C-alpha positions in Angstrom: 0.0 0.3 -0.3 0.9 3.4 -0.8 -0.8 6.5 1.2 1.1 9.8 -0.2 0.2 14.0 -0.6 -1.5 14.4 -4.0 1.2 17.8 -3.9 4.0 15.9 -2.8 4.1 14.7 -6.8 6.1 15.9 -8.6 4.6 18.4 -10.9 5.6 18.3 -15.7 4.7 20.5 -18.2 2.5 19.0 -20.7 4.9 18.8 -23.0 3.0 18.1 -26.5 1.8 20.0 -29.4 -1.4 21.9 -29.0 -1.4 21.5 -25.8 -0.7 25.0 -23.2 -1.7 25.5 -19.5 -1.7 21.9 -18.6 0.3 20.3 -15.1 0.0 16.8 -14.5 1.1 14.6 -11.9 1.4 10.6 -12.4 -0.5 10.0 -8.7 -0.2 6.1 -8.6 1.7 4.3 -12.2 4.0 2.4 -13.2 6.4 3.3 -10.5 4.3 1.8 -8.1 3.5 -1.2 -9.1 0.2 -0.4 -10.1 -1.3 -3.1 -12.6 -4.6 -1.6 -14.0 -4.3 2.0 -14.4 -2.7 5.0 -14.1 -4.0 7.9 -11.5 -3.2 11.9 -13.3 -3.8 14.5 -11.9 -3.9 17.9 -14.0 -3.8 21.5 -13.8 -4.8 23.5 -16.7 -4.6 27.3 -16.4 -7.0 29.8 -17.3 -6.9 30.1 -21.3 -5.5 26.6 -20.8 -5.7 23.5 -23.7 -4.9 19.7 -23.8 -4.1 18.7 -27.0 -7.1 17.8 -29.8 -6.0 13.8 -29.6 -7.9 10.7 -30.1 -6.2 7.1 -28.6 -7.8 3.5 -28.1 -7.8 4.0 -24.5 -10.9 4.8 -22.8 -10.1 8.5 -20.3 -12.9 8.3 -17.1 -12.5 12.5 -15.3 -13.4 13.7 -12.2 -13.3 17.7 -12.3 -12.1 18.6 -8.6 -12.5 22.1 -9.4 -13.1 24.8 -11.8 -14.6 24.9 -15.6 -14.4 24.4 -18.7 -14.9 22.1 -22.1 -15.0 19.4 -22.9 -14.6 18.2 -26.8 -17.5 16.2 -27.3 -18.1 15.1 -31.4 -16.6 18.4 -32.6 -19.2 20.2 -29.9 -18.0 21.5 -26.2 -19.6 20.5 -23.6 -19.5 22.4 -20.1 -17.4 20.3 -17.3 -18.3 22.1 -13.8 -16.4 21.0 -10.6 -18.0 17.5 -9.1 -18.4 16.6 -12.5 -17.1 13.0 -14.3 -17.1 12.5 -17.8 -16.0 9.7 -19.5 -14.9 9.5 -22.7 -13.9 6.2 -24.5 -12.2 4.8 -27.0 -10.8 6.9 -30.4 -13.0 9.7 -29.6 -11.6 13.0 -30.3 -11.1 15.3 -27.4 -10.0 18.8 -25.9 -10.4 19.7 -22.3 -9.7 23.7 -22.3 -10.0 25.8 -18.9 -12.8 28.6 -20.3 -12.5 29.6 -16.1 -12.5 32.8 -14.9 -9.3 33.4 -12.2 -9.5 29.6 -11.7 -7.5 26.5 -12.4 -9.6 23.9 -14.6 -7.8 20.6 -12.1 -8.7 17.4 -12.3 -8.4 13.5 -12.2 -8.0 10.8 -14.5 -7.4 7.1 -14.8 -6.2 5.5 -17.9 -5.3 1.9 -18.5 -1.7 1.0 -17.6 0.0 0.3 -20.7 -2.1 3.4 -22.5 1.2 4.6 -23.0 
């Protein structure tokens, strides 16, 4: 078993084409011996966004703070603190912070071998 504070995990800038103002912490992953899933914490600055992309694995997302939009079927859908989002495999998606002054913070769970 492992117990740690999320803020004690190093935050790393997401360095992907078409990503702006996004930090990620790998809260639980391969280095922890987790056999099936990665738990990641994302923080998206005001005006920031993840890349618009697709891949062959699902996402389960829980929005902790802030508000923004997630791209679904080519349209922006609003998301707010307390919302749960399921992104199926191969669906184009992007998370954007459209909030006033608060960072968009969310947990994202993906299969371990998702890259």
